[in-house]
C-alpha positions as MATLAB code, in Angstrom:
seq = 'MTAPTNIYQTYSLRGAAEDVDSKIYNLDPEETPFASSLASEKVTARVHQWQEDTFAAANKDNAMTEGDDFSGQAQSPTLLLQNSIQTFRKDVVTSGVANAIKKYGRQSEQDYLLEKATVEIRKDVEAAFLSVNPAVAGTAGTSGTPAKMAGLELYANVNVSHGAGGSTAAISNATLPTTAPTDGTTRALTEAIFTASLRTMWENGGKPTVCYLSMLQKAAVNGFVGIADRRVDVKPRGMASVIGVVDIYVWETGPIAFVPVYSDRIRNRTLFITDGESVKRGYLRPVSKKQMGATGDNSKTMLVHDATLKVTNRKGVAKIADLT';
ca = [
       4.327   -7.831   61.819;
       0.817   -9.212   61.542;
      -2.494   -7.404   61.123;
      -4.684   -6.935   64.201;
      -7.370   -9.511   64.917;
     -10.692   -8.918   63.078;
      -9.277   -6.078   60.977;
     -11.695   -5.084   58.246;
      -9.757   -5.169   54.949;
     -10.568   -4.286   51.349;
     -10.863   -7.985   50.527;
     -14.145   -8.038   52.448;
     -15.348   -4.549   51.555;
     -18.345   -4.258   49.307;
     -19.255   -1.314   47.094;
     -15.706   -0.152   46.388;
     -15.498    2.147   43.375;
     -13.680    0.876   40.300;
     -10.478    2.585   39.240;
     -10.441    2.447   35.428;
      -8.336    4.732   33.253;
     -10.481    7.146   31.217;
      -8.453    6.470   28.068;
      -8.328    3.503   25.711;
      -4.840    2.649   24.507;
      -4.399    1.108   21.072;
      -0.878    0.749   19.703;
      -1.791   -1.179   16.567;
      -0.274    0.671   13.583;
      -2.850    2.821   11.828;
      -0.596    4.779    9.463;
      -0.952    4.029    5.737;
       2.315    5.361    4.278;
       1.769    4.070    0.738;
      -1.911    4.852    0.258;
      -1.572    8.245    1.930;
       1.182    9.257   -0.489;
      -0.964    8.746   -3.599;
      -2.765   11.491   -5.456;
      -6.517   10.829   -5.629;
      -8.689   10.915   -8.728;
     -12.467   10.652   -8.986;
     -13.673    7.726  -11.096;
     -17.168    7.387  -12.469;
     -17.591    3.754  -13.511;
     -17.285    0.283  -12.059;
     -14.234   -0.313  -14.280;
     -11.831    2.609  -14.656;
      -9.715    2.794  -17.834;
      -6.698    4.800  -18.909;
      -4.228    4.798  -21.800;
      -0.493    4.165  -21.877;
       1.754    4.987  -24.814;
       5.403    4.683  -25.771;
       7.846    6.143  -28.297;
       9.633    4.097  -30.927;
      13.145    3.002  -30.015;
      15.967    5.327  -31.036;
      17.209    4.559  -34.571;
      20.785    5.598  -35.304;
      20.300    4.692  -38.993;
      17.368    7.065  -39.591;
      18.487    8.513  -42.922;
      16.852    9.074  -46.313;
      18.235    9.351  -49.796;
      18.027   12.801  -51.354;
      14.645   13.473  -52.928;
      13.095   10.225  -51.642;
       9.293   10.036  -51.852;
       6.904    9.888  -48.899;
       5.940    6.504  -47.457;
       3.705    5.991  -44.473;
       5.215    4.353  -41.441;
       3.443    1.752  -39.310;
       2.108    3.158  -36.053;
       1.433    1.430  -32.753;
      -1.846    2.180  -30.966;
      -2.046    3.092  -27.312;
      -2.510    0.392  -24.695;
      -5.802    0.640  -22.828;
      -5.302   -0.356  -19.206;
      -8.045   -0.828  -16.663;
      -8.840   -1.809  -13.117;
     -12.034   -2.572  -11.268;
     -13.217   -0.646   -8.252;
     -13.412   -2.595   -5.018;
     -16.039   -1.733   -2.431;
     -14.714   -1.935    1.101;
     -17.247   -2.362    3.867;
     -17.520   -2.474    7.644;
     -20.792   -3.122    9.508;
     -21.204   -1.867   13.070;
     -24.248   -2.721   15.210;
     -24.611   -2.007   18.923;
     -27.495   -2.398   21.344;
     -29.313    0.555   22.832;
     -28.158   -0.455   26.289;
     -24.495   -0.582   25.177;
     -24.754    3.009   23.985;
     -26.694    4.230   27.037;
     -24.661    2.875   29.948;
     -21.791    4.836   31.427;
     -18.455    3.720   30.028;
     -14.792    4.508   30.478;
     -12.892    6.053   27.575;
     -15.880    6.842   25.332;
     -19.464    7.985   25.465;
     -21.115    6.304   22.474;
     -20.078    2.719   21.807;
     -21.413    3.030   18.253;
     -19.304    6.102   17.490;
     -16.201    4.553   19.029;
     -16.521    1.391   16.952;
     -17.159    3.453   13.802;
     -13.918    5.366   14.376;
     -12.066    2.057   14.632;
     -13.768    0.741   11.494;
     -12.726    3.829    9.516;
      -9.070    3.192   10.344;
      -9.471   -0.482    9.492;
     -10.858    0.363    6.036;
      -7.837    2.592    5.344;
      -5.550   -0.286    6.254;
      -7.560   -2.699    4.078;
      -7.271   -0.335    1.097;
      -3.499   -0.066    1.437;
      -3.175   -3.853    1.684;
      -5.250   -4.252   -1.501;
      -3.171   -1.626   -3.343;
       0.109   -3.453   -2.610;
      -1.278   -6.970   -2.991;
      -0.876   -9.840   -5.422;
      -4.654   -9.979   -5.811;
      -5.804  -10.548   -9.407;
      -8.668   -8.387  -10.614;
     -12.148   -9.848  -10.327;
     -14.812   -8.375  -12.601;
     -17.613   -9.440  -10.291;
     -20.884  -11.121  -11.146;
     -24.505  -10.063  -10.690;
     -27.170  -11.673   -8.583;
     -27.928  -12.223   -4.916;
     -25.119  -14.799   -4.781;
     -22.815  -12.853   -7.088;
     -19.058  -12.451   -6.763;
     -17.804   -9.077   -5.491;
     -15.507   -7.109   -7.779;
     -11.882   -6.731   -6.697;
      -9.085   -4.511   -7.941;
      -5.775   -5.872   -9.204;
      -2.886   -5.078   -6.852;
       0.351   -3.296   -7.686;
       2.258   -6.564   -7.958;
       0.370   -7.285  -11.201;
       0.907   -3.856  -12.787;
       4.618   -3.762  -11.894;
       5.549   -6.024  -14.814;
       7.869   -3.856  -16.916;
      10.751   -2.994  -14.592;
      10.753   -6.226  -12.620;
      13.441   -8.364  -11.001;
      12.457  -11.932  -10.075;
      14.280  -14.839   -8.559;
      14.743  -17.990  -10.616;
      11.409  -19.263  -11.925;
       9.489  -16.142  -10.950;
       7.476  -14.067  -13.404;
       4.807  -11.380  -13.700;
       2.344  -11.799  -16.561;
       1.893   -9.309  -19.380;
      -1.299   -7.227  -19.490;
      -3.473   -7.396  -22.585;
      -5.193   -4.379  -24.101;
      -8.522   -3.442  -22.467;
      -8.352   -6.490  -20.197;
      -8.360   -6.715  -16.420;
      -5.154   -8.272  -15.031;
      -6.333  -11.606  -13.701;
      -3.088  -13.611  -13.478;
      -1.251  -13.408  -10.178;
       2.569  -13.285  -10.301;
       4.464  -16.551  -10.065;
       6.815  -16.575   -7.089;
      10.376  -17.601   -7.817;
      13.321  -18.787   -5.780;
      14.061  -16.329   -3.011;
      17.370  -14.480   -2.745;
      18.806  -11.902   -0.376;
      18.422   -8.242   -1.293;
      21.799   -6.803   -2.253;
      22.917   -3.380   -3.346;
      23.734   -4.830   -6.771;
      20.152   -6.107   -7.228;
      18.781   -2.759   -6.047;
      20.916   -0.615   -8.364;
      20.283   -2.932  -11.308;
      16.548   -2.273  -10.888;
      17.196    1.465  -10.703;
      19.106    1.277  -13.988;
      16.347   -0.744  -15.681;
      13.720    1.734  -14.536;
      15.788    4.721  -15.689;
      16.599    3.189  -19.096;
      12.854    2.717  -19.643;
      12.132    6.352  -18.807;
      11.200    6.074  -15.128;
      12.652    8.388  -12.500;
      13.159    6.449   -9.230;
      12.395    8.592   -6.172;
      10.653    6.451   -3.514;
      11.091    2.847   -2.364;
       8.308    1.124   -0.406;
       9.368   -1.983    1.478;
       8.807   -4.008    4.626;
      10.955   -3.419    7.682;
      12.572   -6.797    7.013;
      13.933   -5.567    3.680;
      14.751   -2.179    5.215;
      17.177   -4.052    7.458;
      18.876   -5.399    4.314;
      19.068   -1.871    2.881;
      20.730   -0.684    6.079;
      23.586   -3.037    5.232;
      24.316   -1.408    1.880;
      27.931   -0.264    1.818;
      27.676    2.530   -0.761;
      30.715    4.717   -1.363;
      30.600    6.941    1.729;
      31.226    6.306    5.407;
      28.562    7.368    7.874;
      30.029    9.396   10.707;
      28.758   11.758   13.367;
      30.823   14.454   15.041;
      30.650   14.145   18.808;
      30.871   17.279   20.903;
      33.182   17.268   23.926;
      31.547   15.325   26.769;
      28.725   14.439   24.397;
      27.115   11.100   23.736;
      28.346    9.197   20.677;
      25.781    7.930   18.170;
      25.934    4.836   16.029;
      24.089    5.252   12.714;
      22.606    1.969   11.594;
      19.988    3.020    9.065;
      19.785    4.299    5.515;
      16.971    6.781    4.907;
      18.091    8.149    1.540;
      20.007    6.386   -1.220;
      21.733    8.879   -3.497;
      21.957    7.519   -7.027;
      23.007    9.003  -10.378;
      19.585   10.516  -11.092;
      18.896   11.769   -7.582;
      17.956   10.567   -4.098;
      15.638    7.633   -3.420;
      13.756    7.760   -0.097;
      12.970    4.548    1.768;
       9.453    4.331    3.231;
       8.766    1.250    5.382;
       5.292   -0.294    5.103;
       3.800   -2.566    7.749;
       4.123   -6.254    6.894;
       0.359   -6.884    7.087;
       0.058   -4.748    3.926;
       3.143   -5.574    1.846;
       4.765   -8.923    1.280;
       8.178   -9.253    2.931;
       9.466  -10.771   -0.293;
       8.643   -7.734   -2.465;
       9.614   -4.077   -2.649;
       8.497   -1.320   -5.018;
      10.324    1.696   -6.413;
       8.178    4.478   -7.879;
       8.591    7.885   -9.454;
       6.047    9.298   -7.008;
       3.620   10.176   -9.813;
       2.700    7.099  -11.842;
       0.650    5.369   -9.127;
      -2.652    6.974   -8.161;
      -5.705    6.245   -6.101;
      -9.094    6.250   -7.802;
     -12.257    6.543   -5.790;
     -15.948    6.436   -6.648;
     -17.264    7.157   -3.154;
     -15.155    8.324   -0.207;
     -15.608    6.538    3.096;
     -19.315    7.065    3.734;
     -21.685    6.185    6.549;
     -24.971    4.517    5.687;
     -27.418    4.472    8.574;
     -29.439    1.267    8.493;
     -33.012    1.121    9.698;
     -33.266   -0.173   13.253;
     -34.939   -3.570   13.597;
     -35.085   -3.376   17.354;
     -33.286   -1.739   20.249;
     -30.048   -1.232   18.313;
     -28.037    1.100   16.074;
     -26.758   -0.126   12.697;
     -24.257    1.675   10.484;
     -22.524    0.477    7.338;
     -19.256    2.077    6.239;
     -18.540    1.818    2.504;
     -15.705    3.021    0.293;
     -15.101    2.375   -3.421;
     -11.447    2.515   -4.452;
      -9.160    1.316   -7.214;
      -5.469    1.365   -8.032;
      -4.334    3.254  -11.132;
      -0.841    2.908  -12.602;
      -0.759    5.640  -15.228;
       2.461    4.332  -16.766;
       4.036    1.067  -15.687;
       7.537    2.318  -16.553;
       7.258    4.606  -13.534;
       7.258    1.571  -11.193;
       9.916   -1.057  -10.488;
       9.452   -4.265   -8.535;
      12.080   -6.406   -6.864;
      10.465   -9.720   -5.991;
      11.400  -13.031   -4.406;
      13.462  -11.645   -1.534;
      14.309  -13.517    1.648;
];
């Protein structure tokens, strides 16, 4: 059929009301599984310091002759570790008209953009925590260099598994880690590589409990064979399930939970195993709003947050690097 002659259709109509959903949909990942798991500590200086110590190795030949005289034994001092705070910042400026007009999904454009910026800072902090960034002390002056924290890849240098040619530099006493790890030849993650790192961590005193990794490496973990079959009982007339994931790896010292981290915050080639206690978050100022003076018909707000990564004892962290 055809429309009648001279029919007045919506294509010619003027003044039709818009039909816009009153919600704004944003599916970008905003969770910060690693950073959110860390205990927080208040820091009070631009460079935060802490001490790490160790016991002497076990000596099976510790024996003295009867009546032997006292002799002082050499002692090793503690190791003073440190990291710089990093100030994260987001600037939001909107015009008076943008805030005043009627909008769909929000009332104040300034407030809406500030909510987005707060999430973005959280994501930036997590990416810095898990990064290969060397520490930067920062320099003074109007054209100075901003200070940056060293990422976990630099502190995870005790229990570390690299591919051929890869290495993570040692950390000197009372010195910021400023040497980024050297990437080695990549290799596939296997159960043998994973359990070897667990053993190294345990032998050094660490207690593996959580593994942070990208979803790419989680897929490799899902292929671990282990020693037990994964089965699900199916009720009569029920739907059968195929289990294709590993959430918990039960090892000699207890279970290790796998926590995937988004790949914009952790390198696909690296995973970390922690004891859940030795990595902490230091902060000088929580996320704070600083209202800037208006220079015209606008609203200006700066969001700032000072944070640093603290690894209280490096033996509580293991790193498996150079993975495909």
